[in-house]
Structure formats: C-alpha cells, structure tokens
CHARMM internal coordinates of N, CA and C (Angstrom, degrees):
IC EDIT
DIST 1 N 1 CA 1.4503
DIST 1 CA 1 C 1.5056
ANGL 1 N 1 CA 1 C 107.11
DIST 1 C 2 N 1.2179
ANGL 1 CA 1 C 2 N 120.38
DIHE 1 N 1 CA 1 C 2 N 134.24
DIST 2 N 2 CA 1.4641
ANGL 1 C 2 N 2 CA 129.29
DIHE 1 CA 1 C 2 N 2 CA 2.46
DIST 2 CA 2 C 1.5321
ANGL 2 N 2 CA 2 C 112.96
DIHE 1 C 2 N 2 CA 2 C -92.19
DIST 2 C 3 N 1.3239
ANGL 2 CA 2 C 3 N 113.75
DIHE 2 N 2 CA 2 C 3 N 164.68
DIST 3 N 3 CA 1.4626
ANGL 2 C 3 N 3 CA 121.79
DIHE 2 CA 2 C 3 N 3 CA 173.12
DIST 3 CA 3 C 1.5193
ANGL 3 N 3 CA 3 C 107.24
DIHE 2 C 3 N 3 CA 3 C -116.50
DIST 3 C 4 N 1.3208
ANGL 3 CA 3 C 4 N 116.95
DIHE 3 N 3 CA 3 C 4 N 129.87
DIST 4 N 4 CA 1.4623
ANGL 3 C 4 N 4 CA 122.74
DIHE 3 CA 3 C 4 N 4 CA -178.75
DIST 4 CA 4 C 1.5168
ANGL 4 N 4 CA 4 C 108.59
DIHE 3 C 4 N 4 CA 4 C -115.47
DIST 4 C 5 N 1.3333
ANGL 4 CA 4 C 5 N 115.86
DIHE 4 N 4 CA 4 C 5 N 133.00
DIST 5 N 5 CA 1.4603
ANGL 4 C 5 N 5 CA 121.68
DIHE 4 CA 4 C 5 N 5 CA 173.84
DIST 5 CA 5 C 1.5214
ANGL 5 N 5 CA 5 C 107.18
DIHE 4 C 5 N 5 CA 5 C -112.96
DIST 5 C 6 N 1.3134
ANGL 5 CA 5 C 6 N 116.10
DIHE 5 N 5 CA 5 C 6 N 117.08
DIST 6 N 6 CA 1.4548
ANGL 5 C 6 N 6 CA 122.57
DIHE 5 CA 5 C 6 N 6 CA 179.88
DIST 6 CA 6 C 1.5181
ANGL 6 N 6 CA 6 C 107.67
DIHE 5 C 6 N 6 CA 6 C -102.66
DIST 6 C 7 N 1.3262
ANGL 6 CA 6 C 7 N 116.96
DIHE 6 N 6 CA 6 C 7 N 120.29
DIST 7 N 7 CA 1.4624
ANGL 6 C 7 N 7 CA 122.03
DIHE 6 CA 6 C 7 N 7 CA -178.49
DIST 7 CA 7 C 1.5190
ANGL 7 N 7 CA 7 C 108.69
DIHE 6 C 7 N 7 CA 7 C -107.23
DIST 7 C 8 N 1.3253
ANGL 7 CA 7 C 8 N 116.03
DIHE 7 N 7 CA 7 C 8 N 125.67
DIST 8 N 8 CA 1.4609
ANGL 7 C 8 N 8 CA 121.55
DIHE 7 CA 7 C 8 N 8 CA -173.22
DIST 8 CA 8 C 1.5213
ANGL 8 N 8 CA 8 C 110.62
DIHE 7 C 8 N 8 CA 8 C -138.83
DIST 8 C 9 N 1.3402
ANGL 8 CA 8 C 9 N 114.88
DIHE 8 N 8 CA 8 C 9 N 164.39
DIST 9 N 9 CA 1.4591
ANGL 8 C 9 N 9 CA 120.31
DIHE 8 CA 8 C 9 N 9 CA 169.32
DIST 9 CA 9 C 1.5194
ANGL 9 N 9 CA 9 C 108.56
DIHE 8 C 9 N 9 CA 9 C -75.80
DIST 9 C 10 N 1.3163
ANGL 9 CA 9 C 10 N 118.59
DIHE 9 N 9 CA 9 C 10 N 153.55
DIST 10 N 10 CA 1.4614
ANGL 9 C 10 N 10 CA 121.35
DIHE 9 CA 9 C 10 N 10 CA 176.06
DIST 10 CA 10 C 1.5271
ANGL 10 N 10 CA 10 C 111.08
DIHE 9 C 10 N 10 CA 10 C -62.36
DIST 10 C 11 N 1.3175
ANGL 10 CA 10 C 11 N 115.41
DIHE 10 N 10 CA 10 C 11 N 158.22
DIST 11 N 11 CA 1.4521
ANGL 10 C 11 N 11 CA 120.31
DIHE 10 CA 10 C 11 N 11 CA 174.56
DIST 11 CA 11 C 1.5099
ANGL 11 N 11 CA 11 C 114.60
DIHE 10 C 11 N 11 CA 11 C 115.60
DIST 11 C 12 N 1.3282
ANGL 11 CA 11 C 12 N 117.11
DIHE 11 N 11 CA 11 C 12 N -10.01
DIST 12 N 12 CA 1.4592
ANGL 11 C 12 N 12 CA 119.28
DIHE 11 CA 11 C 12 N 12 CA 176.73
DIST 12 CA 12 C 1.5275
ANGL 12 N 12 CA 12 C 108.18
DIHE 11 C 12 N 12 CA 12 C -72.19
DIST 12 C 13 N 1.3235
ANGL 12 CA 12 C 13 N 116.15
DIHE 12 N 12 CA 12 C 13 N 140.08
DIST 13 N 13 CA 1.4591
ANGL 12 C 13 N 13 CA 119.68
DIHE 12 CA 12 C 13 N 13 CA 178.60
DIST 13 CA 13 C 1.5257
ANGL 13 N 13 CA 13 C 110.09
DIHE 12 C 13 N 13 CA 13 C -76.67
DIST 13 C 14 N 1.3090
ANGL 13 CA 13 C 14 N 115.51
DIHE 13 N 13 CA 13 C 14 N 163.50
DIST 14 N 14 CA 1.4624
ANGL 13 C 14 N 14 CA 120.27
DIHE 13 CA 13 C 14 N 14 CA 176.07
DIST 14 CA 14 C 1.5272
ANGL 14 N 14 CA 14 C 110.11
DIHE 13 C 14 N 14 CA 14 C -60.84
DIST 14 C 15 N 1.3177
ANGL 14 CA 14 C 15 N 116.66
DIHE 14 N 14 CA 14 C 15 N -37.58
DIST 15 N 15 CA 1.4625
ANGL 14 C 15 N 15 CA 120.66
DIHE 14 CA 14 C 15 N 15 CA 178.42
DIST 15 CA 15 C 1.5307
ANGL 15 N 15 CA 15 C 111.20
DIHE 14 C 15 N 15 CA 15 C -63.71
DIST 15 C 16 N 1.3361
ANGL 15 CA 15 C 16 N 117.43
DIHE 15 N 15 CA 15 C 16 N -40.49
DIST 16 N 16 CA 1.4669
ANGL 15 C 16 N 16 CA 120.84
DIHE 15 CA 15 C 16 N 16 CA 177.55
DIST 16 CA 16 C 1.5280
ANGL 16 N 16 CA 16 C 110.71
DIHE 15 C 16 N 16 CA 16 C -64.45
DIST 16 C 17 N 1.3193
ANGL 16 CA 16 C 17 N 116.73
DIHE 16 N 16 CA 16 C 17 N -41.16
DIST 17 N 17 CA 1.4688
ANGL 16 C 17 N 17 CA 120.76
DIHE 16 CA 16 C 17 N 17 CA 179.66
DIST 17 CA 17 C 1.5270
ANGL 17 N 17 CA 17 C 110.75
DIHE 16 C 17 N 17 CA 17 C -64.70
DIST 17 C 18 N 1.3163
ANGL 17 CA 17 C 18 N 116.04
DIHE 17 N 17 CA 17 C 18 N -42.66
DIST 18 N 18 CA 1.4662
ANGL 17 C 18 N 18 CA 120.07
DIHE 17 CA 17 C 18 N 18 CA 178.61
DIST 18 CA 18 C 1.5259
ANGL 18 N 18 CA 18 C 110.34
DIHE 17 C 18 N 18 CA 18 C -64.55
DIST 18 C 19 N 1.3178
ANGL 18 CA 18 C 19 N 117.61
DIHE 18 N 18 CA 18 C 19 N -44.02
DIST 19 N 19 CA 1.4737
ANGL 18 C 19 N 19 CA 121.64
DIHE 18 CA 18 C 19 N 19 CA -179.91
DIST 19 CA 19 C 1.5289
ANGL 19 N 19 CA 19 C 111.10
DIHE 18 C 19 N 19 CA 19 C -63.58
DIST 19 C 20 N 1.3282
ANGL 19 CA 19 C 20 N 116.88
DIHE 19 N 19 CA 19 C 20 N -43.92
DIST 20 N 20 CA 1.4670
ANGL 19 C 20 N 20 CA 120.17
DIHE 19 CA 19 C 20 N 20 CA 177.90
DIST 20 CA 20 C 1.5256
ANGL 20 N 20 CA 20 C 110.34
DIHE 19 C 20 N 20 CA 20 C -60.98
DIST 20 C 21 N 1.3202
ANGL 20 CA 20 C 21 N 116.53
DIHE 20 N 20 CA 20 C 21 N -42.50
DIST 21 N 21 CA 1.4595
ANGL 20 C 21 N 21 CA 120.80
DIHE 20 CA 20 C 21 N 21 CA 178.64
DIST 21 CA 21 C 1.5232
ANGL 21 N 21 CA 21 C 111.01
DIHE 20 C 21 N 21 CA 21 C -62.09
DIST 21 C 22 N 1.3144
ANGL 21 CA 21 C 22 N 117.08
DIHE 21 N 21 CA 21 C 22 N -44.97
DIST 22 N 22 CA 1.4693
ANGL 21 C 22 N 22 CA 120.72
DIHE 21 CA 21 C 22 N 22 CA 178.70
DIST 22 CA 22 C 1.5235
ANGL 22 N 22 CA 22 C 111.41
DIHE 21 C 22 N 22 CA 22 C -59.32
DIST 22 C 23 N 1.3301
ANGL 22 CA 22 C 23 N 116.80
DIHE 22 N 22 CA 22 C 23 N -42.80
DIST 23 N 23 CA 1.4668
ANGL 22 C 23 N 23 CA 120.50
DIHE 22 CA 22 C 23 N 23 CA -179.64
DIST 23 CA 23 C 1.5247
ANGL 23 N 23 CA 23 C 111.60
DIHE 22 C 23 N 23 CA 23 C -67.63
DIST 23 C 24 N 1.3261
ANGL 23 CA 23 C 24 N 116.82
DIHE 23 N 23 CA 23 C 24 N -41.64
DIST 24 N 24 CA 1.4674
ANGL 23 C 24 N 24 CA 120.91
DIHE 23 CA 23 C 24 N 24 CA 178.56
DIST 24 CA 24 C 1.5247
ANGL 24 N 24 CA 24 C 109.99
DIHE 23 C 24 N 24 CA 24 C -61.69
DIST 24 C 25 N 1.3242
ANGL 24 CA 24 C 25 N 116.68
DIHE 24 N 24 CA 24 C 25 N -47.38
DIST 25 N 25 CA 1.4646
ANGL 24 C 25 N 25 CA 121.01
DIHE 24 CA 24 C 25 N 25 CA -179.56
DIST 25 CA 25 C 1.5298
ANGL 25 N 25 CA 25 C 110.51
DIHE 24 C 25 N 25 CA 25 C -60.87
DIST 25 C 26 N 1.3135
ANGL 25 CA 25 C 26 N 116.91
DIHE 25 N 25 CA 25 C 26 N -47.02
DIST 26 N 26 CA 1.4715
ANGL 25 C 26 N 26 CA 121.26
DIHE 25 CA 25 C 26 N 26 CA 179.82
DIST 26 CA 26 C 1.5263
ANGL 26 N 26 CA 26 C 110.88
DIHE 25 C 26 N 26 CA 26 C -58.17
DIST 26 C 27 N 1.3240
ANGL 26 CA 26 C 27 N 116.31
DIHE 26 N 26 CA 26 C 27 N -46.49
DIST 27 N 27 CA 1.4638
ANGL 26 C 27 N 27 CA 119.87
DIHE 26 CA 26 C 27 N 27 CA -177.86
DIST 27 CA 27 C 1.5247
ANGL 27 N 27 CA 27 C 112.26
DIHE 26 C 27 N 27 CA 27 C -68.45
DIST 27 C 28 N 1.3290
ANGL 27 CA 27 C 28 N 118.34
DIHE 27 N 27 CA 27 C 28 N -36.42
DIST 28 N 28 CA 1.4645
ANGL 27 C 28 N 28 CA 120.24
DIHE 27 CA 27 C 28 N 28 CA 177.35
DIST 28 CA 28 C 1.5250
ANGL 28 N 28 CA 28 C 111.28
DIHE 27 C 28 N 28 CA 28 C -67.99
DIST 28 C 29 N 1.3064
ANGL 28 CA 28 C 29 N 116.14
DIHE 28 N 28 CA 28 C 29 N -37.12
DIST 29 N 29 CA 1.4636
ANGL 28 C 29 N 29 CA 118.94
DIHE 28 CA 28 C 29 N 29 CA 176.45
DIST 29 CA 29 C 1.5259
ANGL 29 N 29 CA 29 C 110.04
DIHE 28 C 29 N 29 CA 29 C -60.70
DIST 29 C 30 N 1.3236
ANGL 29 CA 29 C 30 N 116.22
DIHE 29 N 29 CA 29 C 30 N -41.90
DIST 30 N 30 CA 1.4647
ANGL 29 C 30 N 30 CA 120.59
DIHE 29 CA 29 C 30 N 30 CA -179.77
DIST 30 CA 30 C 1.5312
ANGL 30 N 30 CA 30 C 111.81
DIHE 29 C 30 N 30 CA 30 C -72.67
DIST 30 C 31 N 1.3278
ANGL 30 CA 30 C 31 N 117.40
DIHE 30 N 30 CA 30 C 31 N -48.43
DIST 31 N 31 CA 1.4670
ANGL 30 C 31 N 31 CA 121.16
DIHE 30 CA 30 C 31 N 31 CA -173.62
DIST 31 CA 31 C 1.5272
ANGL 31 N 31 CA 31 C 113.28
DIHE 30 C 31 N 31 CA 31 C -72.36
DIST 31 C 32 N 1.3324
ANGL 31 CA 31 C 32 N 116.92
DIHE 31 N 31 CA 31 C 32 N -40.25
DIST 32 N 32 CA 1.4650
ANGL 31 C 32 N 32 CA 120.82
DIHE 31 CA 31 C 32 N 32 CA -175.11
DIST 32 CA 32 C 1.5242
ANGL 32 N 32 CA 32 C 113.50
DIHE 31 C 32 N 32 CA 32 C -104.06
DIST 32 C 33 N 1.3249
ANGL 32 CA 32 C 33 N 116.10
DIHE 32 N 32 CA 32 C 33 N -10.63
DIST 33 N 33 CA 1.4556
ANGL 32 C 33 N 33 CA 118.70
DIHE 32 CA 32 C 33 N 33 CA -175.67
DIST 33 CA 33 C 1.5193
ANGL 33 N 33 CA 33 C 112.41
DIHE 32 C 33 N 33 CA 33 C 73.11
DIST 33 C 34 N 1.3269
ANGL 33 CA 33 C 34 N 116.57
DIHE 33 N 33 CA 33 C 34 N 21.63
DIST 34 N 34 CA 1.4681
ANGL 33 C 34 N 34 CA 121.23
DIHE 33 CA 33 C 34 N 34 CA -179.54
DIST 34 CA 34 C 1.5195
ANGL 34 N 34 CA 34 C 110.37
DIHE 33 C 34 N 34 CA 34 C -74.95
DIST 34 C 35 N 1.3117
ANGL 34 CA 34 C 35 N 115.49
DIHE 34 N 34 CA 34 C 35 N 151.51
DIST 35 N 35 CA 1.4559
ANGL 34 C 35 N 35 CA 120.57
DIHE 34 CA 34 C 35 N 35 CA 172.21
DIST 35 CA 35 C 1.5248
ANGL 35 N 35 CA 35 C 107.94
DIHE 34 C 35 N 35 CA 35 C -85.75
DIST 35 C 36 N 1.3266
ANGL 35 CA 35 C 36 N 116.26
DIHE 35 N 35 CA 35 C 36 N 147.04
DIST 36 N 36 CA 1.4610
ANGL 35 C 36 N 36 CA 120.36
DIHE 35 CA 35 C 36 N 36 CA -177.12
DIST 36 CA 36 C 1.5251
ANGL 36 N 36 CA 36 C 111.74
DIHE 35 C 36 N 36 CA 36 C -54.51
DIST 36 C 37 N 1.3267
ANGL 36 CA 36 C 37 N 117.09
DIHE 36 N 36 CA 36 C 37 N -40.25
DIST 37 N 37 CA 1.4657
ANGL 36 C 37 N 37 CA 119.61
DIHE 36 CA 36 C 37 N 37 CA -176.80
DIST 37 CA 37 C 1.5269
ANGL 37 N 37 CA 37 C 113.44
DIHE 36 C 37 N 37 CA 37 C -70.25
DIST 37 C 38 N 1.3245
ANGL 37 CA 37 C 38 N 117.45
DIHE 37 N 37 CA 37 C 38 N -11.02
DIST 38 N 38 CA 1.4686
ANGL 37 C 38 N 38 CA 119.58
DIHE 37 CA 37 C 38 N 38 CA 179.27
DIST 38 CA 38 C 1.5276
ANGL 38 N 38 CA 38 C 112.53
DIHE 37 C 38 N 38 CA 38 C -93.84
DIST 38 C 39 N 1.3222
ANGL 38 CA 38 C 39 N 117.47
DIHE 38 N 38 CA 38 C 39 N -6.91
DIST 39 N 39 CA 1.4679
ANGL 38 C 39 N 39 CA 122.01
DIHE 38 CA 38 C 39 N 39 CA -175.38
DIST 39 CA 39 C 1.5194
ANGL 39 N 39 CA 39 C 109.93
DIHE 38 C 39 N 39 CA 39 C -98.95
DIST 39 C 40 N 1.3358
ANGL 39 CA 39 C 40 N 115.58
DIHE 39 N 39 CA 39 C 40 N 136.89
DIST 40 N 40 CA 1.4628
ANGL 39 C 40 N 40 CA 120.61
DIHE 39 CA 39 C 40 N 40 CA 172.83
DIST 40 CA 40 C 1.5200
ANGL 40 N 40 CA 40 C 108.63
DIHE 39 C 40 N 40 CA 40 C -129.32
DIST 40 C 41 N 1.3218
ANGL 40 CA 40 C 41 N 115.44
DIHE 40 N 40 CA 40 C 41 N 146.75
DIST 41 N 41 CA 1.4652
ANGL 40 C 41 N 41 CA 122.01
DIHE 40 CA 40 C 41 N 41 CA -178.26
DIST 41 CA 41 C 1.5219
ANGL 41 N 41 CA 41 C 108.18
DIHE 40 C 41 N 41 CA 41 C -136.63
DIST 41 C 42 N 1.3214
ANGL 41 CA 41 C 42 N 116.06
DIHE 41 N 41 CA 41 C 42 N 130.19
DIST 42 N 42 CA 1.4637
ANGL 41 C 42 N 42 CA 119.91
DIHE 41 CA 41 C 42 N 42 CA 172.40
DIST 42 CA 42 C 1.5216
ANGL 42 N 42 CA 42 C 108.41
DIHE 41 C 42 N 42 CA 42 C -122.14
DIST 42 C 43 N 1.3244
ANGL 42 CA 42 C 43 N 115.20
DIHE 42 N 42 CA 42 C 43 N 152.85
DIST 43 N 43 CA 1.4596
ANGL 42 C 43 N 43 CA 121.24
DIHE 42 CA 42 C 43 N 43 CA 179.08
DIST 43 CA 43 C 1.5191
ANGL 43 N 43 CA 43 C 107.82
DIHE 42 C 43 N 43 CA 43 C -124.82
DIST 43 C 44 N 1.3260
ANGL 43 CA 43 C 44 N 115.26
DIHE 43 N 43 CA 43 C 44 N 122.89
DIST 44 N 44 CA 1.4610
ANGL 43 C 44 N 44 CA 121.97
DIHE 43 CA 43 C 44 N 44 CA 179.85
DIST 44 CA 44 C 1.5220
ANGL 44 N 44 CA 44 C 109.01
DIHE 43 C 44 N 44 CA 44 C -114.16
DIST 44 C 45 N 1.3158
ANGL 44 CA 44 C 45 N 116.25
DIHE 44 N 44 CA 44 C 45 N 133.59
DIST 45 N 45 CA 1.4642
ANGL 44 C 45 N 45 CA 120.99
DIHE 44 CA 44 C 45 N 45 CA 179.60
DIST 45 CA 45 C 1.5238
ANGL 45 N 45 CA 45 C 110.22
DIHE 44 C 45 N 45 CA 45 C -101.70
DIST 45 C 46 N 1.3359
ANGL 45 CA 45 C 46 N 115.16
DIHE 45 N 45 CA 45 C 46 N 138.04
DIST 46 N 46 CA 1.4570
ANGL 45 C 46 N 46 CA 122.24
DIHE 45 CA 45 C 46 N 46 CA 178.35
DIST 46 CA 46 C 1.5189
ANGL 46 N 46 CA 46 C 108.81
DIHE 45 C 46 N 46 CA 46 C -131.00
DIST 46 C 47 N 1.3015
ANGL 46 CA 46 C 47 N 116.53
DIHE 46 N 46 CA 46 C 47 N 131.90
DIST 47 N 47 CA 1.4674
ANGL 46 C 47 N 47 CA 121.16
DIHE 46 CA 46 C 47 N 47 CA 177.16
DIST 47 CA 47 C 1.5299
ANGL 47 N 47 CA 47 C 108.37
DIHE 46 C 47 N 47 CA 47 C -63.36
DIST 47 C 48 N 1.3370
ANGL 47 CA 47 C 48 N 117.86
DIHE 47 N 47 CA 47 C 48 N 142.87
DIST 48 N 48 CA 1.4684
ANGL 47 C 48 N 48 CA 120.33
DIHE 47 CA 47 C 48 N 48 CA 179.93
DIST 48 CA 48 C 1.5294
ANGL 48 N 48 CA 48 C 113.84
DIHE 47 C 48 N 48 CA 48 C -52.77
DIST 48 C 49 N 1.3255
ANGL 48 CA 48 C 49 N 117.35
DIHE 48 N 48 CA 48 C 49 N -34.39
DIST 49 N 49 CA 1.4689
ANGL 48 C 49 N 49 CA 120.09
DIHE 48 CA 48 C 49 N 49 CA 179.16
DIST 49 CA 49 C 1.5257
ANGL 49 N 49 CA 49 C 112.15
DIHE 48 C 49 N 49 CA 49 C -66.79
DIST 49 C 50 N 1.3233
ANGL 49 CA 49 C 50 N 117.35
DIHE 49 N 49 CA 49 C 50 N -22.49
DIST 50 N 50 CA 1.4649
ANGL 49 C 50 N 50 CA 122.04
DIHE 49 CA 49 C 50 N 50 CA -178.22
DIST 50 CA 50 C 1.5258
ANGL 50 N 50 CA 50 C 112.96
DIHE 49 C 50 N 50 CA 50 C -98.93
DIST 50 C 51 N 1.3328
ANGL 50 CA 50 C 51 N 116.77
DIHE 50 N 50 CA 50 C 51 N -8.90
DIST 51 N 51 CA 1.4636
ANGL 50 C 51 N 51 CA 121.29
DIHE 50 CA 50 C 51 N 51 CA -172.87
DIST 51 CA 51 C 1.5305
ANGL 51 N 51 CA 51 C 112.74
DIHE 50 C 51 N 51 CA 51 C -56.88
DIST 51 C 52 N 1.3038
ANGL 51 CA 51 C 52 N 116.72
DIHE 51 N 51 CA 51 C 52 N -48.11
DIST 52 N 52 CA 1.4655
ANGL 51 C 52 N 52 CA 120.49
DIHE 51 CA 51 C 52 N 52 CA -176.27
DIST 52 CA 52 C 1.5258
ANGL 52 N 52 CA 52 C 111.77
DIHE 51 C 52 N 52 CA 52 C -59.45
DIST 52 C 53 N 1.3107
ANGL 52 CA 52 C 53 N 116.51
DIHE 52 N 52 CA 52 C 53 N -48.16
DIST 53 N 53 CA 1.4656
ANGL 52 C 53 N 53 CA 121.05
DIHE 52 CA 52 C 53 N 53 CA -175.32
DIST 53 CA 53 C 1.5309
ANGL 53 N 53 CA 53 C 112.87
DIHE 52 C 53 N 53 CA 53 C -78.05
DIST 53 C 54 N 1.3216
ANGL 53 CA 53 C 54 N 117.49
DIHE 53 N 53 CA 53 C 54 N -36.87
DIST 54 N 54 CA 1.4628
ANGL 53 C 54 N 54 CA 120.22
DIHE 53 CA 53 C 54 N 54 CA -173.33
DIST 54 CA 54 C 1.5262
ANGL 54 N 54 CA 54 C 114.54
DIHE 53 C 54 N 54 CA 54 C -96.22
DIST 54 C 55 N 1.3311
ANGL 54 CA 54 C 55 N 117.08
DIHE 54 N 54 CA 54 C 55 N -18.17
DIST 55 N 55 CA 1.4660
ANGL 54 C 55 N 55 CA 119.48
DIHE 54 CA 54 C 55 N 55 CA -178.90
DIST 55 CA 55 C 1.5308
ANGL 55 N 55 CA 55 C 111.43
DIHE 54 C 55 N 55 CA 55 C -125.90
DIST 55 C 56 N 1.3260
ANGL 55 CA 55 C 56 N 117.04
DIHE 55 N 55 CA 55 C 56 N -58.43
DIST 56 N 56 CA 1.4614
ANGL 55 C 56 N 56 CA 120.17
DIHE 55 CA 55 C 56 N 56 CA -173.04
DIST 56 CA 56 C 1.5292
ANGL 56 N 56 CA 56 C 112.68
DIHE 55 C 56 N 56 CA 56 C -57.93
DIST 56 C 57 N 1.3245
ANGL 56 CA 56 C 57 N 117.23
DIHE 56 N 56 CA 56 C 57 N -52.72
DIST 57 N 57 CA 1.4622
ANGL 56 C 57 N 57 CA 118.95
DIHE 56 CA 56 C 57 N 57 CA -177.70
DIST 57 CA 57 C 1.5297
ANGL 57 N 57 CA 57 C 112.46
DIHE 56 C 57 N 57 CA 57 C -66.91
DIST 57 C 58 N 1.3326
ANGL 57 CA 57 C 58 N 119.18
DIHE 57 N 57 CA 57 C 58 N -54.12
DIST 58 N 58 CA 1.4688
ANGL 57 C 58 N 58 CA 117.32
DIHE 57 CA 57 C 58 N 58 CA -176.00
DIST 58 CA 58 C 1.5287
ANGL 58 N 58 CA 58 C 115.19
DIHE 57 C 58 N 58 CA 58 C -71.48
DIST 58 C 59 N 1.3207
ANGL 58 CA 58 C 59 N 117.89
DIHE 58 N 58 CA 58 C 59 N -33.32
DIST 59 N 59 CA 1.4658
ANGL 58 C 59 N 59 CA 119.64
DIHE 58 CA 58 C 59 N 59 CA -173.78
DIST 59 CA 59 C 1.5203
ANGL 59 N 59 CA 59 C 114.54
DIHE 58 C 59 N 59 CA 59 C -99.69
DIST 59 C 60 N 1.3150
ANGL 59 CA 59 C 60 N 117.50
DIHE 59 N 59 CA 59 C 60 N -23.91
DIST 60 N 60 CA 1.4659
ANGL 59 C 60 N 60 CA 120.44
DIHE 59 CA 59 C 60 N 60 CA -176.54
DIST 60 CA 60 C 1.5249
ANGL 60 N 60 CA 60 C 110.84
DIHE 59 C 60 N 60 CA 60 C -108.75
DIST 60 C 61 N 1.3158
ANGL 60 CA 60 C 61 N 117.34
DIHE 60 N 60 CA 60 C 61 N -55.84
DIST 61 N 61 CA 1.4673
ANGL 60 C 61 N 61 CA 120.31
DIHE 60 CA 60 C 61 N 61 CA -179.05
DIST 61 CA 61 C 1.5254
ANGL 61 N 61 CA 61 C 111.10
DIHE 60 C 61 N 61 CA 61 C -67.79
DIST 61 C 62 N 1.3339
ANGL 61 CA 61 C 62 N 116.18
DIHE 61 N 61 CA 61 C 62 N -52.90
DIST 62 N 62 CA 1.4646
ANGL 61 C 62 N 62 CA 120.02
DIHE 61 CA 61 C 62 N 62 CA -174.72
DIST 62 CA 62 C 1.5269
ANGL 62 N 62 CA 62 C 113.75
DIHE 61 C 62 N 62 CA 62 C -72.72
DIST 62 C 63 N 1.3182
ANGL 62 CA 62 C 63 N 117.78
DIHE 62 N 62 CA 62 C 63 N -16.61
DIST 63 N 63 CA 1.4663
ANGL 62 C 63 N 63 CA 121.10
DIHE 62 CA 62 C 63 N 63 CA -179.72
DIST 63 CA 63 C 1.5308
ANGL 63 N 63 CA 63 C 111.08
DIHE 62 C 63 N 63 CA 63 C -123.09
DIST 63 C 64 N 1.3120
ANGL 63 CA 63 C 64 N 116.34
DIHE 63 N 63 CA 63 C 64 N 33.86
DIST 64 N 64 CA 1.4694
ANGL 63 C 64 N 64 CA 121.18
DIHE 63 CA 63 C 64 N 64 CA -175.90
DIST 64 CA 64 C 1.5282
ANGL 64 N 64 CA 64 C 112.37
DIHE 63 C 64 N 64 CA 64 C -56.34
DIST 64 C 65 N 1.3113
ANGL 64 CA 64 C 65 N 117.53
DIHE 64 N 64 CA 64 C 65 N -32.70
DIST 65 N 65 CA 1.4675
ANGL 64 C 65 N 65 CA 119.99
DIHE 64 CA 64 C 65 N 65 CA -177.74
DIST 65 CA 65 C 1.5270
ANGL 65 N 65 CA 65 C 112.75
DIHE 64 C 65 N 65 CA 65 C -69.92
DIST 65 C 66 N 1.3281
ANGL 65 CA 65 C 66 N 117.64
DIHE 65 N 65 CA 65 C 66 N -14.55
DIST 66 N 66 CA 1.4660
ANGL 65 C 66 N 66 CA 120.35
DIHE 65 CA 65 C 66 N 66 CA -179.93
DIST 66 CA 66 C 1.5222
ANGL 66 N 66 CA 66 C 112.77
DIHE 65 C 66 N 66 CA 66 C -100.17
DIST 66 C 67 N 1.3355
ANGL 66 CA 66 C 67 N 117.76
DIHE 66 N 66 CA 66 C 67 N -4.67
DIST 67 N 67 CA 1.4641
ANGL 66 C 67 N 67 CA 121.16
DIHE 66 CA 66 C 67 N 67 CA -178.14
DIST 67 CA 67 C 1.5255
ANGL 67 N 67 CA 67 C 110.84
DIHE 66 C 67 N 67 CA 67 C -77.46
DIST 67 C 68 N 1.3065
ANGL 67 CA 67 C 68 N 116.05
DIHE 67 N 67 CA 67 C 68 N 132.58
DIST 68 N 68 CA 1.4601
ANGL 67 C 68 N 68 CA 121.28
DIHE 67 CA 67 C 68 N 68 CA 173.85
DIST 68 CA 68 C 1.5145
ANGL 68 N 68 CA 68 C 111.32
DIHE 67 C 68 N 68 CA 68 C -103.11
DIST 68 C 69 N 1.3195
ANGL 68 CA 68 C 69 N 116.80
DIHE 68 N 68 CA 68 C 69 N -14.00
DIST 69 N 69 CA 1.4675
ANGL 68 C 69 N 69 CA 122.65
DIHE 68 CA 68 C 69 N 69 CA 173.63
DIST 69 CA 69 C 1.5196
ANGL 69 N 69 CA 69 C 106.64
DIHE 68 C 69 N 69 CA 69 C -141.15
DIST 69 C 70 N 1.3308
ANGL 69 CA 69 C 70 N 115.63
DIHE 69 N 69 CA 69 C 70 N 110.76
DIST 70 N 70 CA 1.4596
ANGL 69 C 70 N 70 CA 121.09
DIHE 69 CA 69 C 70 N 70 CA -179.66
DIST 70 CA 70 C 1.5215
ANGL 70 N 70 CA 70 C 109.71
DIHE 69 C 70 N 70 CA 70 C -91.13
DIST 70 C 71 N 1.3428
ANGL 70 CA 70 C 71 N 116.97
DIHE 70 N 70 CA 70 C 71 N 146.40
DIST 71 N 71 CA 1.4631
ANGL 70 C 71 N 71 CA 119.40
DIHE 70 CA 70 C 71 N 71 CA 178.46
DIST 71 CA 71 C 1.5211
ANGL 71 N 71 CA 71 C 110.80
DIHE 70 C 71 N 71 CA 71 C -72.61
DIST 71 C 72 N 1.3043
ANGL 71 CA 71 C 72 N 115.80
DIHE 71 N 71 CA 71 C 72 N 160.56
DIST 72 N 72 CA 1.4608
ANGL 71 C 72 N 72 CA 120.74
DIHE 71 CA 71 C 72 N 72 CA 179.92
DIST 72 CA 72 C 1.5119
ANGL 72 N 72 CA 72 C 113.64
DIHE 71 C 72 N 72 CA 72 C -95.00
DIST 72 C 73 N 1.3176
ANGL 72 CA 72 C 73 N 116.90
DIHE 72 N 72 CA 72 C 73 N 15.88
DIST 73 N 73 CA 1.4678
ANGL 72 C 73 N 73 CA 119.60
DIHE 72 CA 72 C 73 N 73 CA 178.94
DIST 73 CA 73 C 1.5013
ANGL 73 N 73 CA 73 C 111.01
DIHE 72 C 73 N 73 CA 73 C -111.00
END
COOR INIT
IC SEED 1 N 1 CA 1 C
IC BUILD
C-alpha cells in the first residue's frame, strides 16, 4: 500500500514513465511515510478517442467525491 494507477494518452516515452514513477514513489514515501517496497505504480494508456468513456466518466465524473485534484477541462 499504496497502489497508484496513472492513466495517460499514448506517446509517453519509457524514460518519461520511469521518471514519473520515481517522482510518485518519492512523494508517497514523504507524504504517507510509506516504504519504497510497499508502493506499486502502474501506467495505463488510453487513446484520446476513448478517454471520455473509459477514463473521464468512470473515474472523474462518477467518482468526483474522491478526487483531490480535478482537471480543468
């Protein structure tokens, strides 16, 4: 614990994914006091045409009460 799922559009490089993961892990260790070995991060890619139906509606609209950072779109 914790497990983070990062949902993105395709096109991020492997280096960008690794860097984002490193930053997420570092910040969770600081914010939650988690040990590195207890943190897991996955990255899922969604085509822009599928974003609204597969990410925006189920994860943002339908779970608005759980969002700590809402998008500006």
